[in-house]
matplotlib code that plots the C-alpha trace (Angstrom):
import matplotlib.pyplot as plt

x = [24.9, 25.9, 29.3, 30.4, 33.5, 34.5, 37.0, 37.9, 38.4, 38.6, 36.4, 35.5, 32.0, 30.5, 26.6, 25.0, 21.7, 19.6, 16.6, 14.1, 11.5, 8.2, 6.2, 2.9, 2.1, -1.7, -1.9, -3.5, -4.8, -7.6, -9.3, -13.4, -16.0, -17.8, -17.3, -16.2, -19.4, -19.9, -23.2, -25.3, -26.7, -23.6, -22.0, -23.9, -25.5, -27.4, -25.2, -27.9, -27.3, -29.6, -28.8, -26.3, -24.8, -25.3, -24.0, -20.5, -20.7, -23.5, -23.3, -21.4, -18.7, -17.4, -17.5, -15.7, -11.9, -11.3, -10.1, -9.3, -12.9, -15.2, -16.5, -19.9, -21.5, -24.1, -26.6, -25.4, -26.3, -27.1, -23.2, -24.6, -26.2, -25.5, -24.5, -25.3, -24.3, -26.8, -25.2, -26.8, -27.0, -26.0, -22.2, -20.1, -18.6, -15.9, -13.8, -13.9, -12.2, -12.9, -10.8, -11.0, -12.1, -9.2, -10.7, -11.5, -9.4, -11.4, -11.0, -10.4, -13.2, -15.5, -14.6, -16.9, -16.3, -18.6, -20.8, -22.3, -21.3, -24.6, -26.3, -29.9, -31.4, -34.8, -36.3, -33.6, -30.3, -28.2, -25.0, -22.0, -19.4, -19.0, -16.7, -16.2, -14.2, -11.8, -9.7, -6.7, -8.0, -6.4, -6.0, -4.2, -5.1, -7.0, -8.6, -9.5, -12.0, -12.3, -15.0, -16.3, -19.4, -19.6, -23.4, -24.6, -26.4, -27.6, -27.4, -24.7, -24.5, -22.1, -24.2, -22.8, -24.2, -21.5, -18.7, -15.4, -17.1, -17.8, -21.5, -22.3, -22.2, -20.2, -18.6, -16.3, -13.7, -13.9, -15.2, -14.4, -16.0, -14.5, -14.1, -11.3, -12.2, -10.9, -7.4, -7.8, -7.2, -3.6, -3.8, -1.1, 0.7, 0.8, 3.9, 6.5, 6.3, 9.8, 12.2, 11.1, 13.2, 16.1, 15.6, 18.4, 20.2, 21.7, 25.1, 24.1, 25.1, 23.9, 26.9, 26.3, 28.8, 28.7, 30.7, 32.6, 29.8, 27.7, 25.3, 24.8, 24.3, 23.2, 23.3, 22.4, 24.6, 26.1, 28.8, 30.9, 30.3, 31.2, 34.2, 35.2, 34.8, 36.6, 39.8, 39.3, 39.2, 42.3, 44.4, 43.4, 43.9, 43.2, 40.9, 40.5, 36.7, 34.9, 31.9, 28.8, 26.0, 23.0, 21.2, 17.1, 17.7, 17.3, 14.5, 13.8, 14.9, 18.3, 20.2, 22.1, 23.4, 26.3, 26.9, 30.3, 32.2, 36.0, 37.8, 39.0, 35.3, 34.3, 34.2, 32.6, 31.3, 29.4, 29.1, 25.9, 26.2, 23.1, 21.8, 18.2, 16.6, 14.3]
y = [9.9, 9.9, 10.0, 10.0, 8.9, 9.3, 8.3, 10.5, 9.6, 11.8, 10.0, 11.5, 11.2, 11.0, 12.0, 10.4, 11.5, 9.4, 10.5, 8.1, 8.7, 7.1, 7.2, 5.9, 4.2, 5.1, 2.2, -1.0, -4.2, -5.4, -8.8, -8.8, -11.0, -9.8, -12.0, -10.9, -10.0, -10.6, -9.2, -7.3, -10.6, -13.1, -15.1, -15.0, -11.6, -8.8, -5.5, -2.5, 1.4, 4.8, 5.2, 4.0, 5.4, 3.3, -0.2, 0.4, 1.9, -0.8, -0.7, -4.6, -3.2, -1.9, -5.1, -7.2, -6.5, -4.8, -1.2, -0.9, -0.8, 2.3, 1.4, 2.9, 6.0, 7.7, 8.6, 12.1, 14.9, 13.2, 13.9, 11.9, 8.8, 5.2, 1.9, -1.4, -5.2, -7.4, -10.7, -13.6, -14.6, -11.8, -10.9, -8.8, -5.6, -3.2, -2.0, -1.1, 0.2, 2.6, 3.0, 5.9, 4.5, 3.4, 4.8, 8.2, 12.0, 13.8, 10.9, 13.3, 15.4, 12.5, 10.6, 10.7, 13.8, 13.0, 9.8, 7.6, 3.9, 1.9, -1.3, -2.4, -4.2, -5.5, -1.5, 1.2, 2.1, 2.1, 4.4, 2.4, 5.0, 8.7, 10.3, 14.1, 16.1, 13.2, 14.1, 13.1, 10.3, 8.3, 5.2, 3.4, 4.5, 2.0, 4.6, 2.0, 2.9, 1.0, 1.3, -0.8, -3.4, -6.1, -6.8, -8.8, -6.8, -8.8, -5.4, -2.9, 0.7, 3.3, 6.7, 9.5, 12.6, 15.0, 14.2, 16.3, 18.7, 17.5, 18.2, 15.7, 12.3, 10.4, 7.7, 4.8, 2.2, -0.6, -0.9, -4.0, -4.8, -6.8, -8.1, -8.2, -9.5, -7.9, -8.7, -11.4, -10.0, -10.3, -12.6, -11.0, -14.0, -14.3, -13.3, -15.4, -14.3, -13.0, -14.5, -12.8, -9.8, -9.4, -7.1, -4.3, -4.6, -1.1, 0.4, -0.1, 1.7, 2.3, 1.5, 2.9, 2.0, 3.9, 1.7, 3.3, 2.7, 5.1, 2.0, 2.8, -0.1, 0.1, -2.6, -1.9, -3.5, -3.9, -1.8, -4.7, -5.6, -1.9, -1.9, -5.4, -3.7, -0.6, -2.7, -5.0, -1.6, 0.1, -3.0, -4.4, -2.8, -3.7, -6.6, -7.6, -8.3, -8.2, -10.2, -8.5, -10.1, -8.8, -10.1, -9.3, -8.9, -13.3, -13.6, -16.7, -20.2, -18.9, -19.6, -16.6, -14.2, -12.6, -9.4, -8.9, -5.7, -5.0, -3.0, -0.6, -0.4, 1.2, 5.1, 6.3, 4.6, 6.5, 5.0, 6.5, 5.3, 5.0, 3.7, 1.9, 3.6, 0.5]
z = [42.4, 38.8, 37.6, 33.6, 31.9, 28.6, 25.9, 24.0, 20.3, 17.1, 14.1, 11.1, 10.0, 6.4, 5.9, 3.3, 2.0, -0.1, -2.2, -3.3, -6.6, -6.7, -9.8, -10.0, -13.4, -15.2, -16.9, -14.8, -16.4, -14.8, -15.1, -15.8, -14.6, -17.9, -20.6, -23.9, -25.8, -29.5, -29.2, -26.9, -25.9, -26.8, -25.2, -21.6, -20.4, -21.0, -22.6, -23.1, -23.2, -22.9, -26.9, -29.5, -32.6, -35.2, -35.9, -35.6, -32.1, -30.6, -26.4, -26.6, -28.6, -24.9, -23.2, -26.6, -25.1, -28.6, -28.3, -32.0, -32.9, -32.7, -29.0, -27.8, -28.3, -27.4, -30.2, -32.3, -30.0, -27.2, -25.3, -21.8, -21.2, -19.7, -20.1, -18.7, -18.1, -16.4, -15.2, -15.8, -11.4, -9.1, -8.9, -6.1, -8.1, -6.5, -8.9, -12.8, -15.5, -18.5, -21.7, -24.4, -27.3, -30.1, -33.3, -32.4, -32.5, -30.2, -27.1, -24.3, -25.3, -25.6, -23.1, -19.9, -17.2, -14.6, -13.6, -11.8, -11.2, -10.0, -9.1, -9.3, -6.6, -8.2, -7.6, -7.8, -9.0, -5.7, -6.5, -5.6, -6.9, -7.9, -9.8, -11.1, -13.4, -15.0, -17.7, -19.5, -21.6, -24.3, -26.1, -24.4, -20.5, -18.3, -15.6, -12.6, -9.9, -6.6, -4.1, -1.3, -1.9, -0.2, -2.0, -5.0, -8.0, -11.0, -13.2, -12.8, -15.0, -15.7, -15.5, -17.1, -16.6, -19.1, -21.2, -21.2, -24.0, -27.3, -28.1, -30.7, -28.1, -25.3, -25.7, -23.9, -25.4, -22.8, -19.9, -17.3, -13.8, -11.0, -7.9, -5.2, -1.7, 1.2, 2.4, 5.5, 9.2, 10.1, 13.2, 15.7, 17.4, 20.7, 22.6, 24.2, 28.0, 29.1, 31.7, 35.0, 35.2, 37.6, 40.6, 40.4, 43.5, 44.9, 43.4, 39.6, 36.5, 33.3, 30.8, 27.1, 24.1, 21.3, 18.4, 15.7, 13.4, 15.2, 17.1, 20.8, 23.0, 26.6, 29.8, 33.4, 35.0, 39.2, 39.4, 40.3, 36.6, 35.1, 37.2, 35.2, 31.9, 32.4, 33.9, 30.8, 28.4, 30.0, 29.6, 26.2, 22.4, 19.1, 18.3, 21.7, 22.9, 26.0, 26.8, 28.5, 30.7, 29.1, 32.5, 31.8, 28.3, 28.6, 26.3, 25.4, 26.4, 27.0, 30.6, 29.8, 26.7, 26.5, 24.1, 22.9, 22.5, 20.1, 21.7, 18.8, 17.8, 20.6, 20.3, 23.4, 26.4, 29.3, 33.0, 34.8, 38.5, 40.7, 44.0, 44.6, 47.2, 49.3]

ax = plt.figure().add_subplot(projection="3d")
ax.plot(x, y, z, "-o")
ax.set_aspect("equal")
plt.show()
């Protein structure tokens, strides 16, 4: 058998809607495993490229941490090519960033559009990352590319197959390479065993109390405790409070947990009686 008892209370509700706007920045600062290069072989490692356009556009300019110079450019008439860096010892790289060169009126067209990022295994170039249709280059934007890799390579290269439409050459202002370790797995703590739940007796009820805040509280109680609550409610008013034994919810080292409700904070309550069948 199920009974429902409602306490009529008139309440005006005001609904508030919040709108969140998320903006993703298109610039990211990336550290680099490569030192600031002052030539193609100094201070360490070796920078190389498929071609270079004159002394002002040598390959090391893409690794000198100075985007106000001419950067690297392939030789005139070849709008594609590769640029590489060889470490003194094998390193793991799983991200890199590219910046369009600074002294450049055609940065949007000269910069790479399609390429692969590759590691040299001693015999072959291994493709680690592939990018296509990359546009929107400016002299102030670092484009960051991350990929999965846990293998060491001594030499890495950016192998550009096409730029964004400039027929003279392909250019890069700055290249940085980095390694970010995978995060440590989260260890899920072993839950503390809860107290043995009470065995419900017959003639019980689910007491659902709805507060003026809209919050609902639900208690599975013997009918005798529900009756005691009803008697209290009928005789109380204002800020009078009533303690409800939470019974099976006694988690932790507590011998008893009691939740208190305040009379004038109760919007409605419902009593749903039931009888256990043994």
